[in-house]
N, C-alpha and C positions, 0 to 999 in steps of 0.2 A: 504494500500500500504506500501511496505517496505521503509526503510529510503533511500532517494535518495541523490546522490552527488549534492551539490548546485553549479551551474555554477559560475565561478569566475566573479567578477565585472570588472576585468582588460580587458577582451575581448571587451565589449561595449565601454570602455573608448577610445580605438583607432578606433574601427570599425565604430562607429557612424560618425566619421569625414570622413571616406571613403564614407559612404552613403550620407553625406551632400555635399561632393564635386561632387558626381554624380547628386544629386537632384538640387543643386543650380549652379554648374559649367558647367556640361555637358548638363543638361536639365534646362528649365526655370520653376521651381516649385514654385507656389504660395501656401503659407501656411496660413490657417485661423484658428482661435479658439485655438491657442497654449496655451493661458491662461486658457483653460478648463482642461489642464492636471495638476493634483495636483503636487506641487513642491516637496513633499516628501510623503513617505508612499507607500503602495502597490497599484498598478494600473493595470488594464487589458485593453489594447488597442485592440479593435476589428475592423477590416477593411474589406471592400469588396475586392474580389480578381479577378483581370482582366488579369494581365500579369506577366511576369518574373520579372520585375523591381519593382513591388509593395513592396517587402520586403526591398531591400536596400534603396529605396526612403523613406519609412515610418521610417525605423530604423534611417535614417539620419536626419529627421526633428523633431523627438521627442526630446525635450530638456533635456532628461535624458537618461542614459544608459538603453538599453532594450534587453531582451532575447526573441526571437521569436521561436514559435514551427514550425518546418520546416520538410517536408516529407523527408524520408531517401533517395529518389531518387536524391535529390539535393546534398547529401554528397558524391560526387564522384570526383576523380581527383583533380585538383588544386582548384576548387570551394569548394570541401569538406574540404580541408586543411584550406582554408580561413574561412569557416563557423565554423569549430571546434576551430580555433584560436580565433574567435570572440565570442566563448562561446555561440553560438546559440544552441537550443535544438532540437536534432534529434528525429523525431517521427518514431518509428520502430514497425511494426506489429500492435498490438492493441492500442499502444500509452500509455500504463499504466506507463511505466517508464518516458516518456516525461511529462505526467501530474504530476507525483510525483516531478519531477525536477521543473516544473513550479510552483507548490504549494510551494516548498521550497524557490524559488525566492520571491514569494509574502510574505511569512511569514518572510523573511528577510527584507521586506519593499521596494522591488524594482519593476521594470516594466516588465510585460510579454505581448508580442504581439501575437495575434492569428488571422488567417484568417478563420473564422468559416465555410465558404463555403467548405473548404477542398481542393478545386482545382480551377485552373484558369478558367474563363469563361466569361459570360456577366457581372458579377459583380453586379447583382441586389439583391443578398441575398435571392433568392426565396427559397432556401433550405440551412439550416445550420446544422452543426454537434454539438454535445453537450459538447465538451471539454471546451470551454470558460465558458459555464454555470456551469459546474461542478467545475471549478476553482473558480468561483464567490461564489458558495454555500459554498465551503469548506473554503475559505479564508475570505469571507466578504469584499473583495476588491471592490472598485468602478470600474465601467466599463465606458470607453470612446468610444462611437461609432464613427467611422471614415470613411469618404468617400474619395476614390481615383478616380479621373477622368482624362483620357488622357494618361494613361500609355500604353494603347493599343487601336488601332483604328479598326473599322469594316474591316474585310478582312485580318487582320494581324494574324499570328499564335500566340499562347499564349507564345511562347518562344522568341518573337521579342525583339531585342535590339534597341530601337528607335534612330534615327539620332540625332546628337547634336542640341540643340535648341528646342526640343519638349516641348510644353506647357503642364504642369501637374498641377492639383489642388488637394491639400490635405486639408480637413476640419475636425477638431476635434469638436465633439459635446459636449454638457454638460455632465459631469459625472453623473452617477446614480447608486444607489445600488438596488439590487433585493428586492422587497417588496412582499414577498410570504406569503400565508396563513400558519400560524403555524400548522394547522391541516394536511397539506400536508406532506407526507413522501415518501421516496424511489423514485420509478420511477415517480410517480405523481409529486413530487417536482422537479425532474430533468426536466421533460417535461414542467412544468410551467415556470421554469427559462429559458429554451431554447426558448420558445415562446416569453417571454418578451425581451430577447436579440435580437432575429430576428426582432421583431417589431421595436425596437429602432434603429437597424442598417438600416432597410429599410426606416424609417422616416428620418434618417440623410442623406441617399443617395438622396431621393426625394427632401429634402430641399436644398441640395447642387446643384442638377441639375437645380433647379428653379432659381438659381442665376448666372448661367454661360452659355456661348455659347458652352462650351465643352460638349461632350456627351459620354455616355458609348457605347461600341461596340454593334452592333445589332446582333451579332452572338456569339457563344460560343468559337469560335477560334479553329484552328487546333493544336493539341498537337504536340510538337516536337518529332521527331523520336528517339527511344531508340538506343543508341550505344552499340555494343557488349562488 
């Protein structure tokens, strides 16, 4: 990949406080396992994806500035201005440029957030894409599997903006590094990394659900309508 422009640290310095105000002020977000996030050095936060507010909530409760990989459909209008100002990473087309920027952030020693399911849905990580695994292979950064519960309820559309006071739970699991067979190369290495990451995320989700009365939605949710 070609040299990518590294997103500025300034964006997350202010935008994480916006996310925190939403998570803790507008909604009632319980945060567990925050001590599992390394205090310094590169880190990849991977979370399950249920609804629209997953990104701002997670961005707000991570105790360090973070740059999330976000689909280009979100970079529209006033929200697009906000996301660009927050120095979040826009995923366009194949995502090659976004991955290059994410890798640059990690090599700088900072935090990258990824929702490896790629789209909002039931949030059970039944299928994940390979971007986060690729970043882990290339950077050697530890991965923190993270469960989000309560951001969307059964029957709500994926674009729901919950009413004030919604109970939400975010739990950060223990960080791990990919332990891959040195004989694996190319696609086989990528696929093995992807399986390990998916398994770790599903285990985190199951462990979190076992300790709360909050539940994941029983449906994939209706996607918000596109505006012309």
